[in-house]
Steps between C-alpha positions, in 0.01 A plus 500: 500500500863610506582849382805714426542875462437675170797731557702682762309663790597699808336622816625715783389518862618705804486306825616674823731727308662214309449506125416167335510467122389172338595428136376189320557363156408191298807280433580259218792335687679480837786697352254780416385510863860515624582783255194695608593477871861601423389798289285637787776464751735682260253777419398572857820468712359741768221256598545331838379164372395335174301194604369270225336184390433324171297206373577315178310178447610255774796729594486787751739704708480785753744715696471722807795722382613597851159511667450260797470141374149414379360854518521599131589250225277218613194719564542647146523150352192385694308787346601385150390145581175614661405706198566199271763675295782343304792633291516808723784682676440768760737722694383709800749771579501677835638836603525502878325797658634480850219302671556129555202284397583180689483155349124491472489852358758412240309187386183706467674783317680284245211254443248783489695709249566197280137386522359840404748530211420157355122536561491828297740385221325402170517123454443239234432128515809281476426227250735209463615471139711233335712467190432229241742422218410298196630420151289483193579417139501759220177359358309607813672829568235721334203348688687508834589867468141581401350322806735598781356856543153346548613288799591770752873427492808711441727358236867586448624520134561143373857366468544309175705189421515267204179317597274780608469749790534495873246715692495625857164596655423682826152424634299474825555159659121449491512491120776243476284195443275677250789643292686162500187325379446763222858472384492121498176511309614761247825315428363147517742431776802629314572791738766401762361697797719560807460693823775756549564582869392850582384706800156643576450822319249780569272588216 
């Protein structure tokens, strides 16, 4: 089961006089992850390093932000993957306390801080949802609008044309076959049902 975070979460640790502060958020886009990382760097210019990672569907990135290669960004990303999280961005900021940790110590510090932060953060299941669009004639409009709330779908306000109305539905992918069958049944095959490309959405 893949999960994402319910909301922002932070956790702080002191390791050999260095201060480590992990901040994690759920993200709805890659641009949102980039903006989050940039905002922390801007808000905390006195930190020695802002190391980060994010995972968004099949896409992921990480950065050591000046720490020795492979000692920060990748260990943080590995924690995200190990905890089966998606649509998550995390930044671990470090304020150097004067004692060098060595490569192994840095890996343990960054991965450990990230792991504890993400472990304690409230989470929710990430359910893949899809968008269906369909057109129905005016004669069936009333019955369609009456039934949609019963099917566990979210419907946007219909867009009208001269022949009827165009609907967009947001629903769990698992319900696609059932909802399509119901619409086909209800409209005697008159509904022109189409899948609209969309990304997995947490619910």
